[in-house]
CHARMM-style PDB file with segment names, atoms N, HN, CA, C and O in Angstrom:
ATOM      1  N   MET     1     -12.270 256.954  51.834  1.00  0.00      PROA
ATOM      2  CA  MET     1     -13.478 256.596  51.331  1.00  0.00      PROA
ATOM      3  C   MET     1     -14.150 258.106  51.050  1.00  0.00      PROA
ATOM      4  O   MET     1     -14.127 259.241  51.526  1.00  0.00      PROA
ATOM      5  N   ARG     2     -15.008 257.055  49.525  1.00  0.00      PROA
ATOM      6  HN  ARG     2     -15.028 256.133  49.139  1.00  0.00      PROA
ATOM      7  CA  ARG     2     -16.188 258.462  49.448  1.00  0.00      PROA
ATOM      8  C   ARG     2     -17.997 257.784  48.816  1.00  0.00      PROA
ATOM      9  O   ARG     2     -18.548 256.988  48.055  1.00  0.00      PROA
ATOM     10  N   ILE     3     -18.159 258.545  49.552  1.00  0.00      PROA
ATOM     11  HN  ILE     3     -17.712 259.191  50.170  1.00  0.00      PROA
ATOM     12  CA  ILE     3     -19.950 258.027  50.339  1.00  0.00      PROA
ATOM     13  C   ILE     3     -20.760 258.897  49.507  1.00  0.00      PROA
ATOM     14  O   ILE     3     -20.944 259.984  50.055  1.00  0.00      PROA
ATOM     15  N   ASP     4     -21.522 258.742  47.919  1.00  0.00      PROA
ATOM     16  HN  ASP     4     -21.373 257.859  47.473  1.00  0.00      PROA
ATOM     17  CA  ASP     4     -22.956 259.439  47.488  1.00  0.00      PROA
ATOM     18  C   ASP     4     -23.648 259.735  47.725  1.00  0.00      PROA
ATOM     19  O   ASP     4     -24.168 259.155  46.772  1.00  0.00      PROA
ATOM     20  N   ASP     5     -24.894 260.466  48.429  1.00  0.00      PROA
ATOM     21  HN  ASP     5     -24.471 260.938  49.203  1.00  0.00      PROA
ATOM     22  CA  ASP     5     -25.646 261.065  48.953  1.00  0.00      PROA
ATOM     23  C   ASP     5     -26.874 261.264  47.174  1.00  0.00      PROA
ATOM     24  O   ASP     5     -26.330 261.819  46.220  1.00  0.00      PROA
ATOM     25  N   GLU     6     -27.937 260.914  47.050  1.00  0.00      PROA
ATOM     26  HN  GLU     6     -28.379 260.463  47.826  1.00  0.00      PROA
ATOM     27  CA  GLU     6     -28.404 261.693  46.155  1.00  0.00      PROA
ATOM     28  C   GLU     6     -29.472 262.360  46.450  1.00  0.00      PROA
ATOM     29  O   GLU     6     -30.194 262.854  45.584  1.00  0.00      PROA
ATOM     30  N   GLY     7     -29.680 262.444  47.640  1.00  0.00      PROA
ATOM     31  HN  GLY     7     -29.094 262.043  48.344  1.00  0.00      PROA
ATOM     32  CA  GLY     7     -30.893 263.698  48.568  1.00  0.00      PROA
ATOM     33  C   GLY     7     -31.209 265.510  47.983  1.00  0.00      PROA
ATOM     34  O   GLY     7     -30.670 266.380  47.298  1.00  0.00      PROA
ATOM     35  N   PRO     8     -32.086 265.345  48.566  1.00  0.00      PROA
ATOM     36  CA  PRO     8     -31.664 267.120  48.239  1.00  0.00      PROA
ATOM     37  C   PRO     8     -31.116 268.032  47.827  1.00  0.00      PROA
ATOM     38  O   PRO     8     -31.096 268.941  46.997  1.00  0.00      PROA
ATOM     39  N   GLY     9     -30.438 267.329  49.019  1.00  0.00      PROA
ATOM     40  HN  GLY     9     -30.455 266.591  49.693  1.00  0.00      PROA
ATOM     41  CA  GLY     9     -28.433 268.373  48.552  1.00  0.00      PROA
ATOM     42  C   GLY     9     -28.495 269.271  50.205  1.00  0.00      PROA
ATOM     43  O   GLY     9     -28.561 268.685  51.286  1.00  0.00      PROA
ATOM     44  N   LEU    10     -28.468 270.283  50.084  1.00  0.00      PROA
ATOM     45  HN  LEU    10     -28.415 270.758  49.206  1.00  0.00      PROA
ATOM     46  CA  LEU    10     -28.049 270.843  50.886  1.00  0.00      PROA
ATOM     47  C   LEU    10     -28.122 272.756  50.680  1.00  0.00      PROA
ATOM     48  O   LEU    10     -27.712 273.654  49.946  1.00  0.00      PROA
ATOM     49  N   ALA    11     -28.856 272.543  51.769  1.00  0.00      PROA
ATOM     50  HN  ALA    11     -29.189 271.813  52.366  1.00  0.00      PROA
ATOM     51  CA  ALA    11     -28.748 273.873  51.926  1.00  0.00      PROA
ATOM     52  C   ALA    11     -27.990 274.831  53.192  1.00  0.00      PROA
ATOM     53  O   ALA    11     -27.462 275.916  52.948  1.00  0.00      PROA
ATOM     54  N   ASN    12     -28.034 274.350  54.272  1.00  0.00      PROA
ATOM     55  HN  ASN    12     -28.463 273.468  54.471  1.00  0.00      PROA
ATOM     56  CA  ASN    12     -26.882 274.566  55.092  1.00  0.00      PROA
ATOM     57  C   ASN    12     -25.153 274.003  55.711  1.00  0.00      PROA
ATOM     58  O   ASN    12     -25.022 273.496  56.825  1.00  0.00      PROA
ATOM     59  N   THR    13     -24.173 274.183  54.912  1.00  0.00      PROA
ATOM     60  HN  THR    13     -24.279 274.595  54.007  1.00  0.00      PROA
ATOM     61  CA  THR    13     -22.732 273.293  55.019  1.00  0.00      PROA
ATOM     62  C   THR    13     -22.860 273.948  56.534  1.00  0.00      PROA
ATOM     63  O   THR    13     -23.745 273.486  57.254  1.00  0.00      PROA
ATOM     64  N   GLU    14     -22.209 274.763  56.931  1.00  0.00      PROA
ATOM     65  HN  GLU    14     -21.490 275.138  56.346  1.00  0.00      PROA
ATOM     66  CA  GLU    14     -22.097 275.259  58.243  1.00  0.00      PROA
ATOM     67  C   GLU    14     -22.426 274.629  59.262  1.00  0.00      PROA
ATOM     68  O   GLU    14     -21.638 274.249  60.128  1.00  0.00      PROA
ATOM     69  N   ASN    15     -23.801 274.430  59.257  1.00  0.00      PROA
ATOM     70  HN  ASN    15     -24.442 274.738  58.554  1.00  0.00      PROA
ATOM     71  CA  ASN    15     -24.187 273.657  61.295  1.00  0.00      PROA
ATOM     72  C   ASN    15     -24.101 271.977  60.513  1.00  0.00      PROA
ATOM     73  O   ASN    15     -24.541 271.124  61.285  1.00  0.00      PROA
ATOM     74  N   LEU    16     -23.858 271.687  59.824  1.00  0.00      PROA
ATOM     75  HN  LEU    16     -23.501 272.379  59.197  1.00  0.00      PROA
ATOM     76  CA  LEU    16     -24.284 270.075  59.097  1.00  0.00      PROA
ATOM     77  C   LEU    16     -23.990 269.432  59.966  1.00  0.00      PROA
ATOM     78  O   LEU    16     -24.922 268.721  60.340  1.00  0.00      PROA
ATOM     79  N   PHE    17     -22.517 269.246  60.868  1.00  0.00      PROA
ATOM     80  HN  PHE    17     -21.760 269.824  60.564  1.00  0.00      PROA
ATOM     81  CA  PHE    17     -21.203 268.922  61.874  1.00  0.00      PROA
ATOM     82  C   PHE    17     -22.240 269.544  63.056  1.00  0.00      PROA
ATOM     83  O   PHE    17     -23.302 269.070  62.652  1.00  0.00      PROA
ATOM     84  N   VAL    18     -22.542 270.223  64.122  1.00  0.00      PROA
ATOM     85  HN  VAL    18     -21.680 270.609  64.450  1.00  0.00      PROA
ATOM     86  CA  VAL    18     -23.473 270.778  64.820  1.00  0.00      PROA
ATOM     87  C   VAL    18     -24.433 269.594  65.000  1.00  0.00      PROA
ATOM     88  O   VAL    18     -25.066 268.858  64.243  1.00  0.00      PROA
ATOM     89  N   PRO    19     -24.203 269.778  66.869  1.00  0.00      PROA
ATOM     90  CA  PRO    19     -24.976 268.821  67.263  1.00  0.00      PROA
ATOM     91  C   PRO    19     -26.600 269.818  67.629  1.00  0.00      PROA
ATOM     92  O   PRO    19     -26.821 270.946  68.069  1.00  0.00      PROA
ATOM     93  N   PHE    20     -27.685 268.363  67.039  1.00  0.00      PROA
ATOM     94  HN  PHE    20     -27.506 267.446  66.681  1.00  0.00      PROA
ATOM     95  CA  PHE    20     -28.723 268.632  67.572  1.00  0.00      PROA
ATOM     96  C   PHE    20     -29.063 269.661  65.909  1.00  0.00      PROA
ATOM     97  O   PHE    20     -29.909 270.533  66.108  1.00  0.00      PROA
ATOM     98  N   TYR    21     -28.751 269.638  65.066  1.00  0.00      PROA
ATOM     99  HN  TYR    21     -28.064 268.930  64.905  1.00  0.00      PROA
ATOM    100  CA  TYR    21     -28.580 270.487  63.756  1.00  0.00      PROA
ATOM    101  C   TYR    21     -29.368 269.506  63.224  1.00  0.00      PROA
ATOM    102  O   TYR    21     -29.075 268.310  63.227  1.00  0.00      PROA
ATOM    103  N   THR    22     -30.885 270.238  62.527  1.00  0.00      PROA
ATOM    104  HN  THR    22     -31.123 271.209  62.525  1.00  0.00      PROA
ATOM    105  CA  THR    22     -31.776 269.066  61.543  1.00  0.00      PROA
ATOM    106  C   THR    22     -32.780 269.990  61.082  1.00  0.00      PROA
ATOM    107  O   THR    22     -33.384 270.934  61.592  1.00  0.00      PROA
ATOM    108  N   THR    23     -32.769 269.342  59.793  1.00  0.00      PROA
ATOM    109  HN  THR    23     -32.279 268.575  59.379  1.00  0.00      PROA
ATOM    110  CA  THR    23     -34.110 270.151  59.365  1.00  0.00      PROA
ATOM    111  C   THR    23     -34.731 269.086  59.118  1.00  0.00      PROA
ATOM    112  O   THR    23     -35.802 269.199  58.522  1.00  0.00      PROA
ATOM    113  N   LYS    24     -34.226 267.656  59.520  1.00  0.00      PROA
ATOM    114  HN  LYS    24     -33.356 267.564  60.005  1.00  0.00      PROA
ATOM    115  CA  LYS    24     -36.116 266.807  58.619  1.00  0.00      PROA
ATOM    116  C   LYS    24     -36.932 266.598  60.536  1.00  0.00      PROA
ATOM    117  O   LYS    24     -36.375 265.939  61.414  1.00  0.00      PROA
ATOM    118  N   PRO    25     -37.873 267.119  60.668  1.00  0.00      PROA
ATOM    119  CA  PRO    25     -39.278 267.076  61.457  1.00  0.00      PROA
ATOM    120  C   PRO    25     -39.014 266.049  62.516  1.00  0.00      PROA
ATOM    121  O   PRO    25     -39.240 266.496  63.641  1.00  0.00      PROA
ATOM    122  N   GLU    26     -38.477 264.427  62.486  1.00  0.00      PROA
ATOM    123  HN  GLU    26     -38.293 264.064  61.573  1.00  0.00      PROA
ATOM    124  CA  GLU    26     -38.925 263.697  63.393  1.00  0.00      PROA
ATOM    125  C   GLU    26     -36.509 263.526  63.732  1.00  0.00      PROA
ATOM    126  O   GLU    26     -35.957 262.671  64.424  1.00  0.00      PROA
ATOM    127  N   GLY    27     -35.837 264.633  62.956  1.00  0.00      PROA
ATOM    128  HN  GLY    27     -36.285 265.328  62.394  1.00  0.00      PROA
ATOM    129  CA  GLY    27     -34.687 264.334  63.675  1.00  0.00      PROA
ATOM    130  C   GLY    27     -34.151 264.755  64.854  1.00  0.00      PROA
ATOM    131  O   GLY    27     -34.506 265.568  65.708  1.00  0.00      PROA
ATOM    132  N   LEU    28     -32.930 263.799  64.673  1.00  0.00      PROA
ATOM    133  HN  LEU    28     -32.643 263.139  63.979  1.00  0.00      PROA
ATOM    134  CA  LEU    28     -32.632 264.742  66.325  1.00  0.00      PROA
ATOM    135  C   LEU    28     -31.703 265.371  66.034  1.00  0.00      PROA
ATOM    136  O   LEU    28     -31.624 266.251  66.892  1.00  0.00      PROA
ATOM    137  N   GLY    29     -30.403 265.550  64.877  1.00  0.00      PROA
ATOM    138  HN  GLY    29     -30.468 264.836  64.180  1.00  0.00      PROA
ATOM    139  CA  GLY    29     -28.879 265.841  65.206  1.00  0.00      PROA
ATOM    140  C   GLY    29     -27.702 266.170  65.289  1.00  0.00      PROA
ATOM    141  O   GLY    29     -26.865 267.066  65.390  1.00  0.00      PROA
ATOM    142  N   ILE    30     -27.986 264.894  65.193  1.00  0.00      PROA
ATOM    143  HN  ILE    30     -28.666 264.166  65.111  1.00  0.00      PROA
ATOM    144  CA  ILE    30     -26.688 263.910  66.100  1.00  0.00      PROA
ATOM    145  C   ILE    30     -26.094 262.747  65.629  1.00  0.00      PROA
ATOM    146  O   ILE    30     -25.323 262.210  66.424  1.00  0.00      PROA
ATOM    147  N   GLY    31     -26.282 262.090  64.294  1.00  0.00      PROA
ATOM    148  HN  GLY    31     -26.908 262.527  63.648  1.00  0.00      PROA
ATOM    149  CA  GLY    31     -25.261 261.111  63.555  1.00  0.00      PROA
ATOM    150  C   GLY    31     -25.103 261.774  63.299  1.00  0.00      PROA
ATOM    151  O   GLY    31     -25.504 262.418  64.269  1.00  0.00      PROA
ATOM    152  N   LEU    32     -24.570 262.870  62.276  1.00  0.00      PROA
ATOM    153  HN  LEU    32     -24.244 262.347  61.488  1.00  0.00      PROA
ATOM    154  CA  LEU    32     -23.863 263.458  61.116  1.00  0.00      PROA
ATOM    155  C   LEU    32     -22.028 264.102  62.636  1.00  0.00      PROA
ATOM    156  O   LEU    32     -20.856 264.467  62.554  1.00  0.00      PROA
ATOM    157  N   PHE    33     -22.738 263.910  63.357  1.00  0.00      PROA
ATOM    158  HN  PHE    33     -23.691 263.614  63.424  1.00  0.00      PROA
ATOM    159  CA  PHE    33     -21.998 265.082  64.868  1.00  0.00      PROA
ATOM    160  C   PHE    33     -20.836 263.496  65.532  1.00  0.00      PROA
ATOM    161  O   PHE    33     -19.657 263.424  65.877  1.00  0.00      PROA
ATOM    162  N   VAL    34     -21.727 262.697  65.455  1.00  0.00      PROA
ATOM    163  HN  VAL    34     -22.685 262.755  65.175  1.00  0.00      PROA
ATOM    164  CA  VAL    34     -21.060 261.536  66.168  1.00  0.00      PROA
ATOM    165  C   VAL    34     -20.109 260.149  65.605  1.00  0.00      PROA
ATOM    166  O   VAL    34     -19.337 259.336  66.115  1.00  0.00      PROA
ATOM    167  N   SER    35     -20.817 260.502  63.912  1.00  0.00      PROA
ATOM    168  HN  SER    35     -21.444 261.163  63.498  1.00  0.00      PROA
ATOM    169  CA  SER    35     -19.986 260.507  62.892  1.00  0.00      PROA
ATOM    170  C   SER    35     -18.783 261.116  62.676  1.00  0.00      PROA
ATOM    171  O   SER    35     -18.010 260.337  62.119  1.00  0.00      PROA
ATOM    172  N   ARG    36     -18.104 262.655  62.981  1.00  0.00      PROA
ATOM    173  HN  ARG    36     -18.732 263.288  63.434  1.00  0.00      PROA
ATOM    174  CA  ARG    36     -17.718 263.114  62.715  1.00  0.00      PROA
ATOM    175  C   ARG    36     -16.018 263.059  64.251  1.00  0.00      PROA
ATOM    176  O   ARG    36     -14.837 262.716  64.192  1.00  0.00      PROA
ATOM    177  N   PHE    37     -16.840 263.557  65.246  1.00  0.00      PROA
ATOM    178  HN  PHE    37     -17.799 263.836  65.294  1.00  0.00      PROA
ATOM    179  CA  PHE    37     -16.332 262.843  66.239  1.00  0.00      PROA
ATOM    180  C   PHE    37     -15.596 261.520  66.195  1.00  0.00      PROA
ATOM    181  O   PHE    37     -14.394 261.453  66.449  1.00  0.00      PROA
ATOM    182  N   ILE    38     -16.714 259.928  65.701  1.00  0.00      PROA
ATOM    183  HN  ILE    38     -17.691 259.983  65.495  1.00  0.00      PROA
ATOM    184  CA  ILE    38     -15.473 259.219  66.128  1.00  0.00      PROA
ATOM    185  C   ILE    38     -15.032 258.654  65.330  1.00  0.00      PROA
ATOM    186  O   ILE    38     -14.812 257.443  65.363  1.00  0.00      PROA
ATOM    187  N   ILE    39     -14.637 259.929  63.782  1.00  0.00      PROA
ATOM    188  HN  ILE    39     -14.816 260.913  63.755  1.00  0.00      PROA
ATOM    189  CA  ILE    39     -13.174 259.645  63.346  1.00  0.00      PROA
ATOM    190  C   ILE    39     -12.049 260.229  63.380  1.00  0.00      PROA
ATOM    191  O   ILE    39     -10.887 259.967  63.069  1.00  0.00      PROA
ATOM    192  N   GLU    40     -12.797 261.329  63.953  1.00  0.00      PROA
ATOM    193  HN  GLU    40     -13.741 261.542  64.206  1.00  0.00      PROA
ATOM    194  CA  GLU    40     -11.534 262.606  64.437  1.00  0.00      PROA
ATOM    195  C   GLU    40     -10.896 262.064  65.647  1.00  0.00      PROA
ATOM    196  O   GLU    40      -9.797 262.491  65.999  1.00  0.00      PROA
ATOM    197  N   SER    41     -11.679 260.909  66.477  1.00  0.00      PROA
ATOM    198  HN  SER    41     -12.572 260.562  66.191  1.00  0.00      PROA
ATOM    199  CA  SER    41     -10.986 260.894  67.776  1.00  0.00      PROA
ATOM    200  C   SER    41     -10.092 259.673  66.945  1.00  0.00      PROA
ATOM    201  O   SER    41     -10.009 258.633  67.597  1.00  0.00      PROA
ATOM    202  N   HSD    42      -9.474 259.652  65.726  1.00  0.00      PROA
ATOM    203  HN  HSD    42      -9.541 260.498  65.196  1.00  0.00      PROA
ATOM    204  CA  HSD    42      -8.394 258.172  64.990  1.00  0.00      PROA
ATOM    205  C   HSD    42      -7.592 258.553  64.834  1.00  0.00      PROA
ATOM    206  O   HSD    42      -6.579 257.881  64.642  1.00  0.00      PROA
ATOM    207  N   GLN    43      -7.626 260.394  64.832  1.00  0.00      PROA
ATOM    208  HN  GLN    43      -8.450 260.940  64.989  1.00  0.00      PROA
ATOM    209  CA  GLN    43      -6.780 261.588  63.934  1.00  0.00      PROA
ATOM    210  C   GLN    43      -7.461 260.569  61.779  1.00  0.00      PROA
ATOM    211  O   GLN    43      -6.760 260.257  60.816  1.00  0.00      PROA
ATOM    212  N   GLY    44      -9.416 260.408  62.059  1.00  0.00      PROA
ATOM    213  HN  GLY    44      -9.985 260.661  62.841  1.00  0.00      PROA
ATOM    214  CA  GLY    44      -9.203 260.704  60.466  1.00  0.00      PROA
ATOM    215  C   GLY    44      -9.857 262.105  60.399  1.00  0.00      PROA
ATOM    216  O   GLY    44     -10.203 262.752  61.387  1.00  0.00      PROA
ATOM    217  N   SER    45      -9.995 262.523  58.996  1.00  0.00      PROA
ATOM    218  HN  SER    45      -9.714 261.997  58.194  1.00  0.00      PROA
ATOM    219  CA  SER    45     -11.702 263.796  59.069  1.00  0.00      PROA
ATOM    220  C   SER    45     -12.383 263.808  58.044  1.00  0.00      PROA
ATOM    221  O   SER    45     -12.055 263.459  56.910  1.00  0.00      PROA
ATOM    222  N   LEU    46     -14.214 264.565  58.742  1.00  0.00      PROA
ATOM    223  HN  LEU    46     -14.481 264.849  59.663  1.00  0.00      PROA
ATOM    224  CA  LEU    46     -15.213 264.027  56.962  1.00  0.00      PROA
ATOM    225  C   LEU    46     -14.760 264.927  56.996  1.00  0.00      PROA
ATOM    226  O   LEU    46     -13.958 265.640  57.598  1.00  0.00      PROA
ATOM    227  N   GLN    47     -15.992 264.767  55.492  1.00  0.00      PROA
ATOM    228  HN  GLN    47     -16.644 264.187  55.002  1.00  0.00      PROA
ATOM    229  CA  GLN    47     -15.677 266.198  54.535  1.00  0.00      PROA
ATOM    230  C   GLN    47     -17.119 265.608  54.433  1.00  0.00      PROA
ATOM    231  O   GLN    47     -17.536 264.533  54.863  1.00  0.00      PROA
ATOM    232  N   ALA    48     -18.094 267.086  53.411  1.00  0.00      PROA
ATOM    233  HN  ALA    48     -17.755 267.960  53.062  1.00  0.00      PROA
ATOM    234  CA  ALA    48     -19.201 267.183  53.019  1.00  0.00      PROA
ATOM    235  C   ALA    48     -19.090 267.738  51.895  1.00  0.00      PROA
ATOM    236  O   ALA    48     -18.638 268.882  51.937  1.00  0.00      PROA
ATOM    237  N   ARG    49     -19.395 267.247  50.701  1.00  0.00      PROA
ATOM    238  HN  ARG    49     -19.762 266.317  50.667  1.00  0.00      PROA
ATOM    239  CA  ARG    49     -19.348 268.575  49.411  1.00  0.00      PROA
ATOM    240  C   ARG    49     -20.881 268.761  49.009  1.00  0.00      PROA
ATOM    241  O   ARG    49     -21.644 267.858  49.349  1.00  0.00      PROA
ATOM    242  N   PRO    50     -21.324 269.703  48.410  1.00  0.00      PROA
ATOM    243  CA  PRO    50     -22.695 269.654  47.553  1.00  0.00      PROA
ATOM    244  C   PRO    50     -21.746 269.349  46.776  1.00  0.00      PROA
ATOM    245  O   PRO    50     -20.556 269.656  46.853  1.00  0.00      PROA
ATOM    246  N   ASN    51     -22.903 268.042  45.163  1.00  0.00      PROA
ATOM    247  HN  ASN    51     -23.869 267.793  45.100  1.00  0.00      PROA
ATOM    248  CA  ASN    51     -22.628 267.895  44.545  1.00  0.00      PROA
ATOM    249  C   ASN    51     -23.398 269.381  44.049  1.00  0.00      PROA
ATOM    250  O   ASN    51     -23.959 270.367  44.527  1.00  0.00      PROA
ATOM    251  N   ASP    52     -22.853 268.570  42.287  1.00  0.00      PROA
ATOM    252  HN  ASP    52     -22.398 267.768  41.899  1.00  0.00      PROA
ATOM    253  CA  ASP    52     -23.376 269.610  40.897  1.00  0.00      PROA
ATOM    254  C   ASP    52     -24.532 269.400  41.018  1.00  0.00      PROA
ATOM    255  O   ASP    52     -25.053 270.514  40.958  1.00  0.00      PROA
ATOM    256  N   GLY    53     -25.942 268.034  41.272  1.00  0.00      PROA
ATOM    257  HN  GLY    53     -25.519 267.129  41.321  1.00  0.00      PROA
ATOM    258  CA  GLY    53     -26.245 268.201  40.586  1.00  0.00      PROA
ATOM    259  C   GLY    53     -27.202 267.757  42.245  1.00  0.00      PROA
ATOM    260  O   GLY    53     -26.702 268.230  43.266  1.00  0.00      PROA
ATOM    261  N   PRO    54     -28.819 266.673  42.447  1.00  0.00      PROA
ATOM    262  CA  PRO    54     -28.678 266.682  43.288  1.00  0.00      PROA
ATOM    263  C   PRO    54     -28.118 264.982  44.587  1.00  0.00      PROA
ATOM    264  O   PRO    54     -27.596 263.906  44.295  1.00  0.00      PROA
ATOM    265  N   GLY    55     -28.536 265.506  45.818  1.00  0.00      PROA
ATOM    266  HN  GLY    55     -28.961 266.380  46.056  1.00  0.00      PROA
ATOM    267  CA  GLY    55     -26.981 265.035  46.568  1.00  0.00      PROA
ATOM    268  C   GLY    55     -25.802 265.497  46.676  1.00  0.00      PROA
ATOM    269  O   GLY    55     -25.232 266.089  45.759  1.00  0.00      PROA
ATOM    270  N   VAL    56     -24.957 265.124  48.603  1.00  0.00      PROA
ATOM    271  HN  VAL    56     -25.420 264.643  49.347  1.00  0.00      PROA
ATOM    272  CA  VAL    56     -24.061 265.286  48.679  1.00  0.00      PROA
ATOM    273  C   VAL    56     -23.020 264.430  48.322  1.00  0.00      PROA
ATOM    274  O   VAL    56     -23.246 263.381  47.720  1.00  0.00      PROA
ATOM    275  N   THR    57     -21.777 264.825  48.674  1.00  0.00      PROA
ATOM    276  HN  THR    57     -21.594 265.677  49.164  1.00  0.00      PROA
ATOM    277  CA  THR    57     -21.179 263.716  48.594  1.00  0.00      PROA
ATOM    278  C   THR    57     -19.674 264.122  50.423  1.00  0.00      PROA
ATOM    279  O   THR    57     -19.399 265.116  51.096  1.00  0.00      PROA
ATOM    280  N   PHE    58     -19.287 262.893  50.403  1.00  0.00      PROA
ATOM    281  HN  PHE    58     -19.511 262.086  49.857  1.00  0.00      PROA
ATOM    282  CA  PHE    58     -18.960 261.939  51.441  1.00  0.00      PROA
ATOM    283  C   PHE    58     -17.444 262.343  52.024  1.00  0.00      PROA
ATOM    284  O   PHE    58     -16.565 262.704  51.240  1.00  0.00      PROA
ATOM    285  N   LEU    59     -17.357 262.309  52.559  1.00  0.00      PROA
ATOM    286  HN  LEU    59     -18.071 262.015  53.196  1.00  0.00      PROA
ATOM    287  CA  LEU    59     -15.007 262.222  52.040  1.00  0.00      PROA
ATOM    288  C   LEU    59     -14.709 262.637  53.767  1.00  0.00      PROA
ATOM    289  O   LEU    59     -14.644 263.676  54.424  1.00  0.00      PROA
ATOM    290  N   PHE    60     -14.553 260.869  54.080  1.00  0.00      PROA
ATOM    291  HN  PHE    60     -14.606 260.025  53.546  1.00  0.00      PROA
ATOM    292  CA  PHE    60     -13.534 260.278  55.153  1.00  0.00      PROA
ATOM    293  C   PHE    60     -12.804 259.613  54.850  1.00  0.00      PROA
ATOM    294  O   PHE    60     -12.887 258.813  53.919  1.00  0.00      PROA
ATOM    295  N   SER    61     -11.387 259.891  55.994  1.00  0.00      PROA
ATOM    296  HN  SER    61     -11.320 260.541  56.751  1.00  0.00      PROA
ATOM    297  CA  SER    61     -10.181 258.876  56.218  1.00  0.00      PROA
ATOM    298  C   SER    61     -10.341 259.002  57.653  1.00  0.00      PROA
ATOM    299  O   SER    61     -11.009 259.732  58.385  1.00  0.00      PROA
ATOM    300  N   ILE    62      -9.359 257.876  57.853  1.00  0.00      PROA
ATOM    301  HN  ILE    62      -8.816 257.282  57.258  1.00  0.00      PROA
ATOM    302  CA  ILE    62      -9.197 257.520  58.568  1.00  0.00      PROA
ATOM    303  C   ILE    62      -7.135 256.333  58.885  1.00  0.00      PROA
ATOM    304  O   ILE    62      -6.918 255.123  58.823  1.00  0.00      PROA
ATOM    305  N   PRO    63      -6.191 257.513  59.182  1.00  0.00      PROA
ATOM    306  CA  PRO    63      -4.709 256.681  58.947  1.00  0.00      PROA
ATOM    307  C   PRO    63      -4.641 255.506  59.785  1.00  0.00      PROA
ATOM    308  O   PRO    63      -4.934 255.094  60.908  1.00  0.00      PROA
ATOM    309  N   GLN    64      -4.005 255.100  58.478  1.00  0.00      PROA
ATOM    310  HN  GLN    64      -3.766 255.434  57.566  1.00  0.00      PROA
ATOM    311  CA  GLN    64      -3.923 253.140  58.985  1.00  0.00      PROA
ATOM    312  C   GLN    64      -2.605 252.836  60.344  1.00  0.00      PROA
ATOM    313  O   GLN    64      -1.529 252.584  59.801  1.00  0.00      PROA
ATOM    314  N   ARG    65      -2.553 252.825  61.178  1.00  0.00      PROA
ATOM    315  HN  ARG    65      -3.427 253.029  61.620  1.00  0.00      PROA
ATOM    316  CA  ARG    65      -2.248 252.070  62.458  1.00  0.00      PROA
ATOM    317  C   ARG    65      -0.873 251.181  61.358  1.00  0.00      PROA
ATOM    318  O   ARG    65      -1.210 250.712  60.272  1.00  0.00      PROA
ATOM    319  N   ALA    66       0.805 251.061  61.918  1.00  0.00      PROA
ATOM    320  HN  ALA    66       1.079 251.443  62.801  1.00  0.00      PROA
ATOM    321  CA  ALA    66       0.788 249.898  61.693  1.00  0.00      PROA
ATOM    322  C   ALA    66       0.610 248.961  63.628  1.00  0.00      PROA
ATOM    323  O   ALA    66       0.184 249.122  64.772  1.00  0.00      PROA
ATOM    324  N   CYS    67       1.586 247.655  62.366  1.00  0.00      PROA
ATOM    325  HN  CYS    67       1.932 247.524  61.437  1.00  0.00      PROA
ATOM    326  CA  CYS    67       0.735 246.770  63.064  1.00  0.00      PROA
ATOM    327  C   CYS    67       2.052 246.791  63.790  1.00  0.00      PROA
ATOM    328  O   CYS    67       3.132 247.105  63.290  1.00  0.00      PROA
ATOM    329  N   LEU    68       1.747 246.277  65.500  1.00  0.00      PROA
ATOM    330  HN  LEU    68       0.870 246.021  65.906  1.00  0.00      PROA
ATOM    331  CA  LEU    68       2.413 245.902  66.066  1.00  0.00      PROA
ATOM    332  C   LEU    68       3.797 244.611  66.317  1.00  0.00      PROA
ATOM    333  OT1 LEU    68       4.412 244.564  67.382  1.00  0.00      PROA
TER     334      LEU     68
END
């Protein structure tokens, strides 16, 4: 799945998924950390890539489980 964000973009992708890292004055910095934790606990992946223009594209995948 792909989610396009048209915000101001990323200045620092290195710390994006680090818990309690935020660039927002009122932010907690746990949203993307928790999202990645949940996705990876289901053997998936979550990535963020800066757009050529403003914003960021988030890509995530979760493998489909076989029905029992």
